[in-house]
C-alpha positions in Angstrom: 0.2 0.1 -0.2 3.1 2.5 1.0 4.8 1.5 -2.7 1.5 2.5 -4.3 1.0 5.4 -2.6 4.9 6.3 -3.2 4.6 5.8 -7.1 1.6 8.1 -6.9 3.3 10.6 -5.5 6.0 10.3 -7.8 3.5 10.5 -10.7 1.5 13.3 -9.3 5.3 15.6 -8.8 5.8 15.0 -12.2 3.2 16.6 -13.3 3.1 19.8 -11.2 6.4 20.1 -12.5 5.4 19.8 -16.2 2.5 22.0 -15.4 4.9 24.8 -13.7 7.2 24.5 -16.4 4.1 25.5 -19.0 2.6 28.1 -16.7 6.6 29.4 -16.7 7.0 29.5 -20.4 3.9 30.9 -21.3 4.5 33.9 -18.6 7.7 34.2 -20.4 5.7 34.4 -23.9 3.2 36.8 -22.5 5.8 38.9 -21.2 7.5 39.3 -24.6 4.0 40.0 -25.8 3.8 42.7 -23.6 7.4 43.6 -24.4 6.8 44.1 -28.1 3.0 45.1 -28.1 4.0 48.2 -29.9 6.1 46.5 -32.5 3.4 44.3 -33.4 1.4 47.6 -34.1 3.8 50.2 -35.5 7.4 48.8 -35.2 9.9 47.2 -37.0 9.6 43.3 -37.3 11.7 41.1 -34.6 14.1 38.6 -35.1 16.7 36.3 -33.5 19.9 38.0 -33.7 21.2 35.0 -35.0 19.1 34.7 -37.5 20.4 37.9 -39.3 24.0 37.2 -38.5 24.1 39.1 -35.0 25.9 37.3 -31.6 23.0 37.5 -29.1 25.6 36.4 -26.7 27.5 39.7 -27.4 24.4 42.2 -27.5 23.5 40.3 -24.0 26.4 42.1 -22.6 24.9 45.5 -22.8 22.4 44.2 -19.7 25.6 44.5 -17.8 26.6 47.8 -18.7 23.4 49.6 -18.4 22.5 48.1 -15.2 26.5 49.4 -13.6 25.7 52.4 -14.6 22.0 52.7 -13.2 23.6 51.8 -9.9 26.3 54.5 -10.0 23.1 56.7 -10.2 24.9 58.2 -14.3 21.1 57.6 -15.6 17.9 56.6 -13.8 17.2 54.0 -16.8 16.9 53.5 -20.4 15.7 51.8 -23.2 18.3 50.2 -25.9 17.5 48.8 -29.4 19.1 47.7 -32.2 18.2 46.8 -35.7 20.1 44.8 -38.0 19.1 44.2 -41.7 15.5 45.4 -41.3 14.4 43.6 -37.8 15.2 44.3 -34.1 17.4 42.2 -32.5 17.6 43.5 -29.2 15.4 45.6 -27.6 15.0 46.0 -23.6 13.9 48.7 -21.2 16.3 49.3 -17.9 15.6 50.9 -14.3 13.2 53.7 -13.8 11.7 56.3 -15.8 11.0 58.6 -13.1 12.6 58.7 -9.5 10.9 62.3 -8.4 8.2 62.6 -7.4 7.2 58.8 -7.8 9.6 56.1 -8.7 8.4 54.5 -12.2 9.6 51.5 -14.0 11.2 52.3 -17.3 9.1 50.8 -20.4 9.8 49.7 -24.1 7.3 52.4 -25.4 8.2 55.5 -22.9 8.4 58.6 -25.1 11.9 60.6 -24.2 12.2 64.2 -24.8 14.8 63.5 -27.7 16.7 67.1 -27.7 19.4 67.7 -30.4 17.6 64.4 -32.3 15.5 66.8 -33.3 18.2 68.6 -35.7 18.6 66.0 -38.1 15.3 63.9 -37.9 13.0 66.7 -38.1 14.6 69.4 -39.6 17.5 68.7 -41.5 15.2 65.8 -43.3 12.9 68.6 -43.2 15.1 70.9 -45.2 15.8 67.8 -47.8 12.5 67.5 -48.9 12.3 70.8 -50.1 15.5 70.9 -51.8 13.7 68.2 -53.2 10.8 70.1 -54.3 13.0 72.6 -55.5 11.8 75.3 -52.6 15.3 75.2 -51.8 19.1 75.0 -52.8 21.5 73.8 -50.5 23.8 77.3 -51.7 21.0 79.6 -50.9 21.5 82.2 -48.2 20.0 83.0 -45.3 19.2 86.7 -46.2 17.0 85.1 -48.9 14.9 84.3 -46.5 15.0 86.3 -43.3 15.8 90.0 -44.6 16.0 91.7 -41.4 19.2 90.7 -40.0 21.8 93.6 -39.5 24.8 91.6 -39.4 25.6 91.9 -43.6 28.0 88.8 -43.1 24.8 86.4 -41.6 23.1 86.9 -44.3 25.5 85.4 -46.7 25.5 82.2 -44.8 24.5 79.3 -46.8 21.6 76.4 -45.6 24.4 73.9 -46.1 26.9 75.7 -43.7 23.8 75.8 -41.2 23.7 72.2 -42.0 27.1 71.3 -41.1 27.7 73.9 -38.0 30.6 75.9 -40.1 27.9 79.4 -40.2 30.1 81.9 -37.9 27.0 81.1 -35.2 27.8 80.8 -31.7 26.3 77.9 -30.3 23.3 79.6 -28.9 21.2 83.0 -27.8 22.5 84.9 -24.5 20.4 83.0 -22.2 20.3 86.5 -20.2 18.3 88.2 -22.3 14.5 87.7 -21.5 12.4 87.4 -24.6 9.9 84.7 -25.5 8.5 82.8 -28.6 9.3 83.4 -32.1 8.8 87.0 -32.6 11.2 87.4 -29.5 13.5 84.7 -31.1 13.3 87.0 -34.6 14.2 90.0 -32.6 17.2 88.4 -31.1 18.5 86.9 -34.0 17.9 90.2 -36.2 20.7 91.7 -33.8 23.2 88.4 -33.5 26.6 88.7 -35.2 28.7 86.3 -36.5 31.1 85.2 -33.9 33.8 83.6 -37.3 34.0 83.6 -41.0 31.4 81.6 -42.4 33.3 78.3 -43.6 36.1 78.1 -41.8 35.4 77.2 -38.2 33.2 74.6 -36.9 31.1 75.6 -34.0 27.9 73.3 -32.8 25.3 76.3 -33.0 21.3 75.7 -32.0 21.4 78.6 -33.6 21.9 77.5 -36.9 19.3 75.1 -37.0 16.5 77.7 -34.7 17.2 79.6 -38.2 17.0 76.5 -40.2 13.8 75.9 -38.8 12.6 79.7 -39.8 13.6 79.2 -43.5 11.4 75.8 -43.6 8.3 77.6 -42.2 8.9 80.6 -44.6 9.3 78.4 -47.7 6.4 76.6 -47.2 4.5 79.6 -47.4 3.4 79.6 -43.3 2.8 83.0 -42.4 3.5 84.6 -38.9 1.1 82.9 -35.8 0.5 83.6 -32.2 1.8 81.4 -29.9 -1.6 79.6 -29.8 -2.2 79.1 -33.1 1.4 77.4 -33.5 0.5 75.2 -31.8 -2.2 73.7 -34.3 0.4 74.3 -37.1 3.2 71.7 -35.9 3.6 70.3 -38.9 5.4 73.9 -40.5 8.3 71.7 -40.0 7.1 69.6 -42.3 8.1 67.0 -39.9 4.6 65.6 -38.5 2.7 65.4 -42.0 5.6 64.3 -44.7 7.9 62.8 -42.3 6.3 61.2 -38.8 2.6 60.5 -40.3 4.3 58.7 -43.7 6.9 56.8 -40.9 3.9 56.1 -39.1 6.0 57.7 -35.9 2.7 57.4 -34.2 4.7 58.9 -30.7 6.6 61.5 -32.3 5.5 64.7 -31.4 6.0 68.2 -30.9 4.8 69.5 -27.6 3.6 73.7 -27.7 3.9 75.4 -24.3 1.6 77.5 -25.2 -1.5 75.5 -26.2 -5.2 76.2 -25.0 -5.4 74.0 -22.3 -8.6 72.6 -23.4 -7.3 71.9 -27.2 -6.6 69.4 -28.9 -2.8 69.5 -29.0 -3.6 69.2 -24.9 -5.6 66.7 -24.7 -3.2 64.6 -26.9 -0.6 65.4 -24.5 -2.4 64.0 -21.2 -3.6 60.7 -22.5 0.3 59.7 -23.6 1.1 61.5 -20.1 2.4 58.7 -18.0 4.8 57.6 -20.7 6.8 60.1 -20.9 10.2 60.2 -19.2 10.6 63.5 -17.2 12.9 65.6 -16.9 14.6 68.3 -14.8 13.3 70.9 -12.3 11.5 73.6 -13.8 12.9 75.9 -11.5 16.8 75.6 -13.5 14.8 76.5 -16.5 13.7 79.4 -14.9 16.9 80.3 -13.2 18.2 80.0 -16.7 16.2 82.4 -18.0 14.4 84.3 -15.5 10.7 83.9 -17.2 7.4 82.5 -16.0 5.4 79.6 -17.9 2.1 78.2 -17.1 2.1 80.2 -13.5 5.3 78.8 -12.0 7.3 81.5 -10.1 11.4 81.4 -10.3 11.0 79.1 -7.2 9.1 76.6 -8.6 9.6 73.3 -7.6 8.3 71.1 -10.3 9.8 68.4 -12.6 9.5 68.8 -16.6 7.5 66.0 -18.1 6.2 66.7 -21.9 8.0 70.2 -21.8 11.1 70.4 -23.7 14.3 70.5 -21.5 15.9 73.2 -23.7 16.2 76.4 -21.8 16.0 78.0 -25.8 13.3 75.8 -26.7 11.3 76.2 -24.0 11.1 79.9 -24.4 10.1 79.3 -27.6 6.9 77.7 -26.5 8.4 74.0 -27.4 8.8 74.8 -31.3 12.3 74.9 -32.4 14.2 73.6 -35.2 17.1 72.5 -32.5 15.4 70.8 -29.8 11.5 69.7 -28.4 10.9 66.5 -29.9 9.4 63.6 -28.2 9.6 60.1 -29.4 10.0 56.3 -28.5 12.4 54.0 -29.3 10.0 52.3 -31.7 10.1 55.3 -34.0 13.2 56.2 -34.4 13.8 52.7 -35.4 11.4 53.3 -38.1 13.2 56.6 -38.8 16.6 54.8 -38.8 15.6 52.1 -41.1 14.3 54.7 -43.6 17.9 55.6 -44.0 19.0 52.2 -44.4 16.4 51.6 -47.3 17.4 54.4 -49.3 14.5 56.8 -48.1 11.9 54.5 -48.5 9.3 53.9 -45.5 9.8 49.9 -43.8 6.8 48.0 -43.7 4.0 47.0 -46.7 3.3 50.3 -47.8 7.0 51.2 -49.1 6.4 55.0 -49.3 9.1 57.5 -50.3 10.3 59.7 -47.6 13.5 60.8 -49.7 15.1 59.4 -52.5 18.3 57.3 -52.1 20.3 60.4 -53.7 18.9 62.8 -51.5 20.0 60.3 -48.4 23.3 60.0 -49.8 23.8 63.7 -50.0 22.8 64.1 -46.4 24.9 61.4 -45.1 28.0 62.2 -47.2 31.2 63.3 -45.3 31.8 67.0 -45.3 34.8 68.7 -44.0 34.1 71.3 -41.3 37.9 71.3 -39.9 41.6 71.3 -40.6 42.1 68.2 -38.7 39.7 66.3 -40.7 37.0 66.4 -38.7 33.4 65.7 -41.2 29.8 66.3 -40.7 26.7 65.5 -42.6 23.9 67.7 -43.8 22.2 67.5 -39.7 24.4 64.2 -38.7 27.7 64.0 -36.7 29.8 61.3 -39.0 33.6 62.1 -37.1 33.7 65.1 -34.8 34.2 65.4 -30.7 30.6 64.7 -30.6 31.0 61.4 -32.3 31.6 59.1 -29.4 28.1 57.6 -29.7 30.0 56.0 -32.3 32.2 53.4 -30.1 35.5 52.0 -31.1 34.4 49.5 -34.2 31.7 50.8 -36.1 33.6 52.2 -39.5 34.0 56.0 -40.6 31.5 57.2 -42.5 28.6 55.7 -39.9 27.0 58.4 -38.7 24.7 59.5 -35.7 24.1 62.1 -33.6 23.1 62.9 -29.6 20.9 64.5 -27.6 21.8 66.6 -24.5 18.7 64.3 -22.0 20.7 61.4 -22.6 19.6 59.9 -26.2 21.6 59.2 -29.3 21.3 57.2 -32.3 23.9 55.8 -34.5 23.7 54.4 -38.1 26.0 52.1 -40.2 25.0 51.6 -44.0 27.7 49.0 -44.3 26.8 46.4 -41.9 23.2 47.8 -42.1 23.0 48.4 -38.2 21.9 51.2 -36.2 21.7 51.7 -32.7 18.9 53.6 -30.5 19.8 54.6 -27.2 17.3 56.9 -25.1 17.7 58.0 -21.1 16.5 60.4 -19.5 19.9 61.1 -17.9 18.7 64.7 -16.7 16.5 63.4 -14.7 16.3 64.6 -11.9 19.0 66.9 -11.3 20.7 67.2 -14.3 23.5 65.4 -13.2 23.8 62.1 -14.7 26.2 61.1 -17.5 25.8 58.7 -20.2 28.5 59.9 -22.5 31.2 56.7 -22.2 27.7 54.2 -21.9 26.4 55.6 -25.3 29.9 54.6 -26.7 30.3 51.2 -24.9 26.9 50.3 -25.7 27.4 51.0 -29.6 31.0 49.2 -29.3 29.2 46.3 -28.1 26.7 46.2 -30.8 29.5 46.2 -33.3 31.2 43.6 -32.4 28.5 41.6 -32.6 28.1 41.4 -36.4 29.0 38.7 -37.9 27.3 38.4 -41.3 29.5 41.6 -42.6 32.9 41.1 -44.8 36.2 42.7 -43.2 37.0 43.5 -47.0 33.5 45.7 -46.9 34.4 47.6 -44.1 37.7 48.6 -45.4 36.2 49.6 -48.8 33.9 51.9 -46.7 36.9 53.4 -44.8 38.6 53.5 -47.7 35.9 55.5 -49.8 35.6 58.0 -46.5 39.3 58.7 -46.3 39.5 59.2 -50.2 36.5 62.0 -49.3 38.3 63.7 -46.9 41.3 63.7 -48.3 39.9 65.0 -51.7 38.4 67.7 -49.7 40.8 69.2 -46.8 43.5 71.0 -48.8 41.0 72.9 -50.7 39.4 73.6 -46.6 43.2 74.2 -45.4 43.4 76.7 -48.2 40.6 79.0 -47.7 41.3 79.1 -44.1 44.8 80.5 -44.1 44.0 82.7 -46.8 41.4 84.1 -44.5 43.9 83.7 -41.7 46.5 86.1 -44.2 43.5 88.7 -44.6 42.6 89.1 -41.1 39.4 87.3 -39.6 36.5 89.7 -41.2 37.8 88.6 -44.2 35.3 87.3 -46.4 35.9 83.7 -48.0 37.1 82.9 -51.4 33.5 82.2 -53.6 35.1 78.6 -54.6 35.6 77.8 -50.9 34.3 74.3 -50.7 31.9 73.4 -47.6 31.1 69.8 -48.9 31.8 66.5 -51.0 31.5 68.9 -54.4 33.4 71.8 -54.5 32.6 73.4 -58.0 29.9 73.3 -60.6 31.2 71.7 -63.9 30.7 73.2 -67.0 29.7 71.1 -70.0 30.7 71.9 -73.4 27.9 74.2 -74.1 28.8 76.2 -71.2 32.8 76.8 -72.5 31.6 77.4 -75.8 29.9 80.6 -74.4 32.3 81.5 -72.0 34.6 81.5 -75.0 32.0 83.5 -77.4 31.9 80.2 -79.7 35.1 80.9 -81.5 35.7 77.4 -82.2 32.3 77.0 -84.4 34.0 80.8 -85.7 32.2 81.6 -88.8 30.5 77.7 -89.7 27.5 76.7 -90.9 26.6 73.7 -87.8 24.1 70.9 -88.1 23.1 70.1 -84.5 22.5 66.8 -83.7 20.9 67.1 -80.0 17.3 66.8 -77.8 16.1 68.7 -74.3 19.0 67.3 -72.3 21.3 69.8 -74.6 21.5 72.7 -72.5 23.4 75.0 -70.6 23.8 75.5 -66.9 20.5 78.0 -66.7 18.7 75.8 -68.6 18.9 77.5 -72.0 18.4 74.6 -74.8 21.9 74.5 -77.0 19.5 74.9 -79.6 18.7 78.6 -78.9 21.8 79.0 -77.9 23.8 78.5 -81.3 20.7 80.0 -83.0 20.9 83.2 -81.3 25.2 83.4 -81.6 26.5 86.4 -83.8 29.6 84.4 -85.4 28.2 81.2 -86.4 25.2 79.9 -88.4 22.5 77.4 -87.6 21.3 75.3 -90.4 20.3 72.1 -89.4 18.8 70.1 -86.5 19.1 66.1 -86.4 16.6 64.1 -83.6 17.4 60.9 -81.8 15.2 58.4 -80.5 12.4 60.3 -78.0 12.8 63.3 -80.5 14.2 66.3 -80.4 12.1 67.2 -76.9 12.6 63.7 -75.5 8.9 62.7 -75.1 8.2 60.3 -77.9 8.4 57.1 -76.9 7.4 55.1 -80.3 9.1 53.8 -83.1 10.0 55.8 -86.2 10.0 59.5 -86.2 9.3 61.3 -88.6 11.2 65.0 -90.7 9.3 67.6 -89.1 10.4 71.9 -88.3 11.7 73.6 -85.0 8.3 75.5 -84.3 10.3 78.3 -82.4 13.1 79.0 -85.2 11.7 77.3 -88.4 15.1 75.3 -88.6 14.1 71.9 -90.3 14.4 68.9 -88.0 15.6 65.6 -89.6 14.8 62.5 -88.0 18.2 59.9 -87.1 15.2 57.4 -85.7 12.8 57.0 -88.4 13.1 55.7 -92.5 17.0 55.8 -91.5 19.2 56.2 -88.7 21.8 58.2 -89.9 21.8 61.7 -91.6 21.4 61.9 -95.3 24.5 63.1 -97.3 21.6 65.5 -99.0 21.2 66.7 -95.3 24.5 67.3 -94.9 25.7 69.2 -97.9 24.9 72.4 -96.9 27.1 72.3 -93.6 30.5 73.0 -92.7 30.5 70.8 -89.3 28.1 68.6 -87.2 28.0 69.5 -82.7 26.4 67.0 -81.2 24.9 67.8 -77.6 23.4 65.1 -75.7 23.2 63.5 -72.5 24.9 60.1 -72.1 23.9 57.9 -69.4 27.1 55.7 -69.3 25.2 52.1 -70.3 26.1 50.3 -73.3 22.6 49.4 -74.7 21.8 53.5 -75.1 20.6 54.3 -78.5 21.8 58.1 -78.4 25.7 56.6 -78.7 24.8 54.2 -81.8 23.4 57.8 -83.3 26.7 59.4 -82.4 28.5 56.5 -84.5 26.6 56.9 -87.3 26.9 61.0 -87.1 30.7 60.3 -86.9 30.7 57.7 -90.0 28.4 60.1 -92.4 30.3 63.2 -90.9 33.7 61.1 -92.1 32.3 60.6 -95.5 31.4 64.3 -96.0 34.8 65.5 -95.1 32.5 67.4 -92.4 34.3 68.0 -88.6 32.0 66.8 -85.6 31.7 68.6 -82.3 31.3 66.8 -79.3 30.0 69.1 -76.1 31.1 66.8 -73.6 29.1 66.0 -70.4 29.2 64.2 -67.4 28.8 60.1 -66.9 25.9 60.8 -64.6 27.1 57.5 -62.6 30.7 57.8 -62.1 33.4 57.6 -64.6 35.4 55.6 -62.3 33.5 52.2 -62.3 33.8 49.8 -65.3 31.3 46.9 -65.1 30.1 43.5 -66.7 30.9 41.5 -69.8 31.9 43.1 -73.1 29.8 43.2 -76.6 30.8 40.8 -79.1 31.6 42.4 -81.8 29.5 39.8 -84.4 26.3 40.5 -81.9 26.7 44.7 -82.2 23.5 46.7 -82.6 22.0 50.0 -82.8 21.4 49.5 -79.0 25.0 48.2 -78.7 27.3 50.3 -80.8 30.5 49.0 -80.0 32.7 46.4 -77.8 32.5 48.3 -74.2 31.5 46.5 -71.6 27.9 46.8 -69.6 29.2 49.9 -67.6 31.6 52.1 -69.7 32.8 54.8 -66.5 33.5 57.2 -69.9 31.7 60.4 -71.6 30.1 60.9 -74.3 33.2 62.9 -75.7 35.3 59.9 -74.5 33.8 56.8 -76.0 32.8 58.9 -79.2 37.0 59.5 -79.4 37.4 55.4 -78.6 34.8 54.4 -81.5 36.1 56.8 -83.7 39.7 55.6 -83.8 38.6 51.7 -82.9 36.4 51.2 -85.2 38.2 53.1 -88.1 35.9 55.6 -88.6 37.9 58.3 -89.3 36.0 61.4 -88.6 37.4 65.0 -87.8 36.2 64.6 -83.9 36.9 67.6 -81.5 35.7 67.1 -78.2 34.8 70.2 -76.1 35.4 69.6 -72.5 34.1 70.2 -69.6 35.7 71.9 -66.6 35.6 71.0 -62.7 34.3 67.5 -63.6 36.2 64.5 -61.9 35.6 60.9 -62.6 34.3 60.1 -59.0 31.5 62.5 -59.5 28.0 61.3 -59.7 25.4 63.4 -61.2 24.1 65.4 -58.2 28.1 66.3 -57.2 27.9 68.3 -60.3 25.9 71.3 -59.5 24.1 70.8 -62.6 19.8 69.9 -63.0 18.7 66.6 -63.9 17.0 66.4 -66.8 15.3 63.1 -68.1 17.4 61.8 -70.9 14.3 59.6 -72.2 11.1 58.9 -70.8 11.8 56.1 -68.6 15.2 57.4 -66.8 13.6 59.8 -64.6 15.6 59.9 -61.9 19.8 59.2 -60.9 18.6 56.2 -59.1 16.6 54.9 -62.2 20.4 56.0 -63.9 22.3 53.7 -60.9 20.0 50.9 -61.5 19.8 50.7 -65.4 23.0 48.9 -66.4 22.0 46.1 -64.0 18.1 45.9 -64.3 17.6 47.2 -68.0 19.5 44.0 -69.4 16.2 42.1 -68.7 14.0 44.3 -70.9 14.2 42.3 -74.0 13.1 39.1 -71.9 9.5 38.6 -70.6 10.0 40.4 -67.9 8.3 43.9 -66.5 11.1 46.4 -65.3 9.0 49.0 -64.2 7.6 50.4 -67.6 4.3 51.9 -67.4 4.8 52.8 -64.0 6.2 55.2 -61.7 9.3 54.0 -61.0 10.5 52.1 -64.3 13.9 50.2 -63.6 13.0 50.1 -59.8 10.9 47.2 -60.4 11.1 44.1 -62.0 7.9 41.7 -62.1 6.3 39.1 -63.8 3.2 37.0 -63.6 4.4 33.8 -62.6 7.2 35.8 -59.6 6.7 35.3 -55.9 8.1 38.5 -54.9 8.2 37.4 -51.4 10.4 34.2 -52.3 12.4 36.0 -54.7 13.4 39.1 -52.6 14.2 36.4 -49.5 16.6 34.6 -51.8 18.3 37.9 -52.9 18.2 39.4 -49.4 20.3 36.2 -48.4 23.0 37.0 -50.4 24.0 39.9 -48.5 24.4 42.0 -51.7 26.7 45.2 -50.8 24.5 48.6 -51.1 21.0 46.9 -52.5 18.0 45.5 -50.5 15.3 44.2 -52.2 11.5 43.9 -50.9 8.3 42.4 -52.6 6.0 44.0 -54.6 2.7 43.4 -56.4 1.7 46.5 -59.4 0.2 46.5 -62.8 1.9 48.5 -65.5 0.0 51.0 -67.7 2.0 50.0 -71.0 4.7 47.7 -72.1 5.5 44.2 -71.0 2.5 42.8 -69.3 0.3 45.7 -69.9 -2.6 45.8 -67.3 -1.5 42.4 -65.6 -1.6 42.1 -61.9 2.5 40.9 -61.5 4.7 39.8 -58.6 8.0 41.1 -58.4 10.7 42.6 -56.2 11.5 46.6 -55.5 15.1 47.1 -55.8 16.3 49.9 -52.5 19.9 51.3 -53.4 21.1 52.0 -49.4 24.6 52.7 -50.6 24.9 53.9 -54.2 29.1 53.5 -53.3 29.2 49.9 -52.3 26.3 49.2 -55.1 27.2 47.4 -58.1 24.3 47.5 -60.3 25.6 44.8 -63.1 26.7 42.4 -60.2 23.1 42.9 -58.9 21.1 41.9 -62.1 22.9 39.1 -62.7 22.0 37.8 -59.5 18.6 38.5 -60.1 19.5 36.2 -63.2 20.8 33.6 -61.9 17.9 33.8 -59.4 15.1 33.9 -61.7 16.7 30.6 -63.7 17.1 28.7 -60.6 13.9 29.6 -59.3 11.6 30.0 -62.6 13.5 28.2 -65.0 10.4 27.1 -67.2 8.9 30.6 -67.2 11.8 32.8 -67.8 12.9 33.3 -71.2 16.6 33.4 -70.3 17.9 33.4 -74.3 16.3 36.5 -75.2 18.7 38.4 -72.8 21.2 38.1 -75.8 19.9 41.1 -77.7 21.3 43.5 -74.3 23.9 41.0 -73.5 25.2 41.3 -76.2 27.7 37.8 -75.2 26.6 34.4 -76.3 28.9 32.8 -73.6 27.3 34.6 -70.9 24.2 34.1 -72.2 25.0 30.3 -72.2 26.0 30.6 -68.6 23.1 32.0 -67.6 21.0 29.3 -69.3 23.4 26.6 -67.4 22.5 28.1 -64.0 26.0 29.2 -63.2 26.2 31.6 -60.5 26.3 35.6 -60.4 30.0 34.9 -59.1 30.8 32.7 -61.4 29.5 34.5 -64.0 31.5 37.4 -63.3 34.7 35.8 -63.2 34.5 34.4 -66.5 35.0 38.1 -68.1 37.4 39.8 -65.7 40.2 39.3 -68.1 38.2 40.5 -70.6 37.6 44.2 -68.5 41.1 43.8 -67.2 42.1 44.2 -71.8 39.1 47.3 -72.1 41.1 48.8 -69.2 44.2 49.0 -71.0 42.1 49.9 -74.1 40.3 52.7 -72.4 43.3 54.5 -71.0 44.6 56.5 -74.0 40.8 58.3 -74.8 40.5 59.3 -71.2 40.6 62.8 -70.9 40.1 63.9 -67.3 41.3 62.5 -63.9 
């Protein structure tokens, strides 16, 4: 009997133990679900670190670091979030968000006063949106928007100088002066004097970003408000409407201190008040300012909670360009991922906030001091303020800090970001998280295990090259100021960014030289809408009005003289403005006829090239040179930049017996040449024998992207609508002659590929697992209105350039080709790619299912041979 009881007891004990284990597991999952509740609502997807190439054991070292500093009273609590390759891999709350007047535990959805993170996230992003919209230019001056400023030199400060803190303004307004609101700020700004010559000294300045916010307000047409009315127009920074709403940053707000107590804005703050991390005692603010807000006296004893901590932003009612933003870790993660996505919001909607070009410009290094320190446009990169980068993230990564104890750091190389949020100033302003932020970033960087060392080395080499290119001119300009005296104006050519000059095209050189190269000649002009000078005037009009030459005829390539025709077969016509005949070079014949040339002394070619082999404008130039050689007429090529750089060469070479009107010469897919260089090469290597004379550009260097030339983008053809699309074109355009849609008939040609039989989710997953440098793939569905699969519902991927310096378009194209061949061998017509690949061996390798690495390896010797062939024809360094 006792034996039976013992057995029964043991059985019962095992069942109870199993129940306890199950209960504990369920409790753990409940806690995790509660912890991640806001992620499911609005955050990035969560992934186990090891599943996306991060070391979880290393990430867990963050716990001890934060907890020790909390124990040492360096901060009351914190939230740390780490993102990697579009996923949240670490997200924890530590300590307390409130100590006074009551103790409250920190939660992951705590809303923080992020202080100076306002600068890049709200103000700089708003500025760049307006730049994209054409409402601002980075070289616009303060005086263009704010005329009531006493210091004439301050009016000459540029938007770019404000963004990189080389404006010459001091760090902040005098806190001893008593003023409030926007009107008070404008009065203080009116009499504020520069403390340094603009462009020569880095001084981190809140004033500069206050000015930027005012420029934003005036640029969007917002008239002055009363303080209360401003509370209903927080979107005047563009941030709420065009950034936070689109990014679904639902807990990111600008609080107004002058709001009516029963207003909607006041109700919104009260609804989330309990989640806001308090900062410092209000009496500290009043001791700075000698001001009173909401009935508080200078001896008031109340902790700031939901009111901005920064004293100047506080007296501007919380609405300033340098501080005032409140946000959560999850919201900031969405913003960080948007930048890593090349300007596209994460999530299913894929809405674009910024163009990829803008993100690249915003986060490029700009030298700001003689020791080579660099800032981005609103971002810190490598200055004395960069300690939150830690020890291991590469130079060229970027981020920012906030005085209250907040920071972000973003690394494009490894596709990683760190959000660190604390209220270290609570309750007495004595906390310090500077060392802790650096340690956390170092731990995170050390946990990245899926990024090859060669990629890091390339990134730092690229960064160092950019700095080395800028530094001598910066030092030279500073020394010139020293010699002339501190009040001397800077030379007009002082570089304050990656690009220091404006590139002059061939037509600009002709104008400057009063057309002496064409003096007395009767001219035929081969051009289209891209032929224009820096001011935007068409080359047709410029040459037609020149007094020392005579424009006789116009010759139009594919898409017509205005570049808006997208059909086969263009007919001869007459130019309505000048009355000149227009001879089509894309109609019944694709070369000038002898009778069209007989009255001419010379031909001039002025069309923007794209730097890619499959491009009919290049074949048009070849045909023009051939006919000019027969007629004994010289050809003047007005040179223009290669928009996707002239120092990168990619892809297999075209085979001679497969050349056509879309592949004019035996060059690689991406040739790294200007049209002048390419034309000269074709003339010599194809033994055309034309008298080719290139009117060279000035100030162009081979490493320049088009957006670094100071020129205005004009769509070279109807489906080449941006520099992003031009950058993608060498790889994605290869699919055009197959049964794949490349986005023609959509708003984003060459940014998407699709077909009815493609599963976008599977294709994106397969490609993303390749970890190709500088690019990510997002599954999409779309319905093109023209071209392949017109009006059909397609599955596919959106190709997002995350770092154009690392991105290789042709390699990406062949990775896509290998993936399609592997996943859809019976659907994709790989053999039809020959027309644009123009290399039978490469097409055979695709059909055989070889990897992109193997295909790329096969053409390396030919590519090396081409580089030797190309060298004698290069006109620029």
